[in-house]
N, C-alpha and C positions, 0 to 999 in steps of 0.2 A: 464487342459486350461482351464482357461473362453474364450469362442469364440462367438463374435457378431453374434449375428441371427435376431435380426432389430434394425432399427433406426427410428427414426420419430424427426424433427423439426416444430417450431412452433416463430409468433413473439408474442413478451411478453411486460409488460412496467417495468421497473427500479424505484428505491426510486423517481424518479424524474418527473416522468412519462413520461421521450419516451421510445421511440420501443427500444427494443432487442431481441437477436436471443436465443431460451432457445431450446438445444437436449437432447434428452431421448434416452439413449441406453440400449440395452435388449441382455444381456448374457446368454448360456444355457436356453435361452426361458423361463426362467424367474426371474432374476434379472435384475431391474430398477434402474440405472445409468442416473441422470439427473442435467445438470451445465444450467445455464442461465449467458451470457456473462455482465461481466458490465461495466462500463463508467467513463470518466473521464471528468469534467468541465477545470483541469489546463491538459493539453497534453502537452507533448515534440513532438516538429515537426519531431523528428527520430521512434519514435512509431508507430508501425503497426495498422491500418485505421481500425476501427471495420464492416463497410461494403465495398461492393462493389460498388463503383461511388457514395459514401455515400448514397445506396439504403437497406433499410433493405430489402423490398420485393424481390429485384434482387439479394440480398444476398438467401435470403432462397431458391430462386430459384435455384440459382448455387447449394446448396446443395442438396436437391431434383433428380438433374441430377444424382450426380454422389455417392448417399449415399450406392445405392448398392457393391459399390467400397469396403466398409468396413465390407459388410456380411462373417462373417468366419474368421472375424484376433483375433488374440488371444488379447483379449481389456485390457492388461495388459504390453503389452510390447508396451511403449509408442514409441519407438522407431519405432516401425513398423508403430503406427498410422501415425505418424508424417511423413515419409517416403514416403506414399501413399497422403498424403495431399500434400506432394513437387511435385509428379508424378504430382495429378491432377493440383497445381498452380505451376506453376516455377519463378515468379517474386520472390522479395528479399521479401518482407513482406507483404505476403499471401491478395495483391489488389485483387487476382483474382478470390479467394472465400468467401473472407473478414475474420477478424482477429474475432470476433464475432461467427464463424462455426470453428474457429480454435482452438479457446478458449472452446467452449460448447461441442466440437466432442470428444478433447482431455481427458478431467475433468470429461465427464459422463463418458468416456468407463474405468478409473481407478476407478471409482465409484463404477461403475457394478462389475469392479473385483473384490475388494477387498469385495462386496457381495461374491459374487461366492466364495472365496478363505477363502471366514468366519475370515478375519484381517481385523483391521482397517485400513483408508487409507493411515496414517501415518507408517505403518508397511512394509504395501507394496508399499510404494515409498521409503523405507529407511530399510531394511533388516538388518543392521549389528548396530542401536543405538551407546552411551547411548541414548537415550530421557528423554531432560528435555524441559519446558515449557519456551515460551519467555516471556519477559515482555510487560504487555500492554501498549500501547504510547495513553495516553486520550486526545482526543480533546477536549480541554475546551472555547475558546473561539478565532476567529476568522475571517477572512474579507476575503477579495480576490476574489479569483473568487468563492467561495464557500456562498459566502453571498450579498446583496445589498448595495448599495450607503450610505455614514455615517460611514458605517465598520471599520476596519481597512485593512490598503495597505496589512497588512503582511497577509499571509492564515492562520498560524493554531499556536497557544502557544497553546502549551502539555506538561502534566507532565509526567512523567516516575517512578512508587512507589519502587525504589529502593531496598529500606529495607524492602519489604514485601518479607516473606518467602513460601506462595504458592498464588495459581493462585485464591484463594476466597479472601483472604487476598488484595491481588494488586488491584482489582473489587473495593473493596469495600472505599480503597485510591479514587481512582479515581474517583469515583460516589460521594464521602464527598465534595472532592475542589470543583467538576461540581456546588454539589449544593450551597456550602459555595460562590462562586462566582456571584452567583445570586441574593445572599440575598446580597452582596458588590453590583452590580449594581439596584437592589433595591434603596438602601440608594445614592448611588452617582446622580442618574438621578431619580426621582418624576414618568415619562414617561412612563419608560422600560416597554416594549411591549411582553416580554420573548422572542423574539425574537433571532429563532437558526438556523442556515446556513446548508447546503446539510450533513454532518456528526455529526450534532447534539451539536455541541457545541454553545456557546452564541454570537451572533450576534448584538454588542451594538453600539451605534453610539458617536465612540471617538477614539484616535488617535491611531500610535505605542506603544510609550512608555509609554500611559496610559492601554493598554491591556496588556503589558508584565506583567510591575508594580502591575494591578491589581489582577494577574495570582497568581503572587508571595506574594501576602499581605493575599490571601486564603488559600494559604498553611499555612501562619504564623497563621492564625486565627484558622484553624481543629487545632490546635496544635499539627504541624508535622515540623521536620525540614527541611529544605532546603538546599539542597546537603548531607542529610542523611536519611533522612526518604522518601523525593518523590526529585526528581531533573525538572528542565523544560527544554523544547525545543522549537525549532521554524520550524517553515514551511515558508521560507519567497516566496516560487514560485517566484523567479526574473525572470524566464525567460519573466514571462506576465509582472513585473515593464518595463521590458529593452527598449528601446524605438534606435533598431539596424542607425536611421538615426542620430539623433545625440549623442549617443552612452553615454547615459548616465540613471539612474533606476529613473523612473517617478513614485514618489510615489504621484499620481495627486490627493485623498484623504485628503491627508495632506498637501498638497498644497507644495511641494519640490520636489527636484530635486536631485541626489548625483550621479557624477564620481564614475566609477571603484576605482579609491583611495578611495572615500568618505564611497559606498558600504562597502567597506574590512575593514575600518575602524569603520564604524557602525556594523557592525557581531562582530568586535571583542571587543567591546564594551561591546556587550551583554552576549558577552560569559564569559565575566570578571566580568560582574558587578551581572549579574543573576546566574553562574559558571553552567551554560549550558551543559547539557551533550548531545544534541542532535539538528545539525543544519541541513536541506535540503534546498537543492538549493539557497545557501545564494548566488549566483553569477550564472549569464544566462550559458546555457545549454552546451555552447561550448567554455566559459572561463576556457580551464582547468589551465591555469595559475596561475590564480586567485585563485582556486581553492585549486591548490597544494600549497599556502602559504597559507592559512587558516587550509589546513590538517598539515603542516608540524608545527608551532606556535603550534598547539592546540591536541598534545597528547593524553587525559583523557577526551576529547569530539569527538562524532562520527561523522566527516562533510559527508555528505550524498549525495549521489548523485539520484537523480530519473531523471526530466528531461533529465538532463546531460548523464544519462548508462543506461535510457527504459530497463531496463532488457534484455543487450544486451552485450553478452562476446566480441565482436568486440569492443564495446564501452568501456567497461572495459580493454581490453587489448590500447584504445586507453588515457585513464585513466592512468592506469601505468606509460607511456612514459614518463608522467610531476613529479607522484609520485600527485596526484590527488586523494581523497577522501579514505577514510581509512574505511568507509562504504556505502551499497548498496541500494537502495530499488529495492523490487521484488513483480510483478507487474504481475500475469502467460500474464492476456491480452497484457501488451505492446510487450511482446515475440511474442504472437501468442499460441503456445502450450504448454502444459505441461512439455512436452522436451525438448524442448527451455529453457522453465524458470531451468528446475533442470540445463542443461549445463552451465548456468549463475551461480546459486548458485556452482554448482560444480568449476567453471573457478573464482571466487570468493574467495571459499572457500582454495585454493590452493594459492592465492595472499595474502592470509592474512587479507581479506577484511570482515569486521563486515555484515551480512544479515538484513535487517528488512522487514519482509513479509508483503504486506502493502493492504488495501482496496480499493477503488475508491468511488467517489463521488456518481457517480450512482450506486448502488449495488441493490441485490437481499437479498431474506433471505438467498440465499445457504451459506455452515461454511466450504464450502472446504479449504479454505485459513488459517482456525484452522490446519488442519492436515499436511498444506504443510509446515507450518512454523516450526511446531515437526522435520519433516521430514529434514528440509533443516538447524536442529539446530540455526534457527532464533534468534537473541537476544534480539527481537523486535519484533511486529507486533502491526500495524496502523489498529486499525477498526473503529475510531470515537470513540464516548462516550456512544448515547443513541440514540435509537429509534430502532425499530425492526429488519432490515436488520442491524441493529450493533450489536445489543446486542445478534441477533441470533452467531455471533460469538464466542464473550466471555460466552455466556450460553456452545457451545460445546466446546471450551476449560475447563470448569466446568466438562460437563460428564468425558472429557478425563480425569481427574483428579482421574476419580475410577481405569481406567488401573493400575495394578501392574509395567507394563514395566517405566511408568513415574515418573522420581523422581525430587520433588522440583522444584525451579526456575532457570534461566541458567544463568550462572557467567558473569557479565557483565565487563568481562575485555576488554581491551583494545590492538588493535594492535599496 
């Protein structure tokens, strides 16, 4: 049994240069597990806050006051870790100790335990199998909260290498499309600066329609068949576009607005015209009815809730009342702890909702989500596309391909 011997926390910086909390957990006096909490730019109103009173230093102080309570606990028991955190902080959303501490402590404990037990993290989290790889969703071109003015309102135009048979082939395909989009952008805009957003996606000066069109053109130029070798996806991040007072979606960068019905039609046209396999947050986070309408009409597309579900079993159960969402984003830091996120994954699996494990725009070089994606039988994994903190997750998938336990790519069957 890997017992926690000591813990340590510190303030570090994420990929945006913002402060974060990193936690070290040592089991059996020698096995170090370390985890740095990520953060998002596009944040759902229902997700766990990173810091106590938005204060990283105060959050670290709360951890220091309470860290001795975890010494002697079985680090492989995520439920036990979770229970102690709940005893310390009886708030609903970890606002008393901070989501960054809940995340870092629970992930670092599991990482340390896997070393002590001499099993890979994915196998420790799920000892049943079978284990297969998720498809990597590559963020090719974007805007919104991840890029500056002049870029599209749509947050991400993504590619999914559905024709790939191995994780290596899948990554090569995504990188090729990313490079070919740059070539097209150079031709379109002689002053293109090679600007990229938070997650490595190209951030050009163009509108939303041009953004989707140019990625589709790059797929064709790469000699790939849209819908056969590769499929497109879009993260609308619609809650960031939604104006609750005027009841409209404000595409301010393109200079237009859409009512709810027009937003649904816009999304539906894109799904149809580009054979989209993946649509994330196409409507605002509390519009379950519109989400249900899109889910019902698109059986062969992952209509995915992120801000709508915030890795919460409670929110999933609410969505189920409407028939909203056939897929869900899993972000551990949205939920708080690893135990909370695994409970969410179980709720999704029981209700035939596909799981997409995801990074955040503010990231570290940690690669734990690669293991979590495999352990939760995720259909896809979102890691961005290029940049050290993005590639670290992808390279970990390549390392994991050396394990005989893992076979091939996961089946992208629909609910």
